[in-house]
N, C-alpha and C positions, 0 to 999 in steps of 0.2 A: 055699659057694667061693667067691671070686673069682678069676680069670684075671690072670697074676701080669702080663702084658703092660698091662692094665688098671690097675695097685697102681703105674704103674711101677717096675715089676723090682724093687721092696721095696726102694730105696732112700730112701725119704723125700718123693718125687716126687709131687702132685696133678697128674690126668690131668686136662684143662680140655675136655670136648668141644664141638665145635661143631655148629651144627643139622646135621641130618641130607645137606643139598645140599651145606652147604659143607664135613661132613668127607667127602664123593666127590670133590668138586670138589679138596679139598686131599691126598687120594690120590693122583687120580687124576695131580696134579702130581710129589709128589714119588716114584711109583714113573714116570714122564716122565724124571726128573731122574735116574735111577737105568738108563736104557734099557728100562726093564719097562714094555708094553703089558700090561693088560687091556682088551678090545676089549668084551665084557659087563659092565664094572662101572657101577655106579650103583645106585639106591635101590630096594629092594623095592616095588612099588608096593601088596602086598597089608596089610604091617606102616604103612608110613607111611598109608593111608588108614585102616586103625585106632585105637585110641587108646592103642595104647603107645604108652610113655615115649620109649622109645630103640627105632626101626626100624629093622630093617635093612639090611645096604647089600651087595649079591650083587654078591661079586666075581666070579661068574660063569663062564666057559670059556673054556679059554686049550688054545695047540696045545703039543708038548712040546717046543721050541724057546724061546717064553715059559718055562713053567714052569721050565725048564731055567735061563735067566735070573733067575729069583725065586730058586731055590736056592741059585745062585749070591750073588746078594745080601744074604739073609736069609743065608747062613752067614760071608761080609766081618762084617755089621752084628753080630752073633753076638761075632767074633773080636775086631773091633774094643773091645766091650763088655766082654767077659772082660781084657782088657789093662789097659780102666780101673779095674775094679775090684780086680786087682791094683796098681793105681799107689796 
């Protein structure tokens, strides 16, 4: 079963997956744009060195303040998406 986020939330959008390092940089920038910094965010070295087609991205650890910021951002995004789906 595929992750709904990976399927573009089921609305027919296709997901373009950038190279791993580029994806990490884009994720860092997107999080920074909404005020969230994950200090340990990076490419997982074990899967990057393996033959896996899609290496893992380590989101890492963060303090509770950053976790609260991330929760708020995700909830706002979910609320906006819900409104967009209703219109």
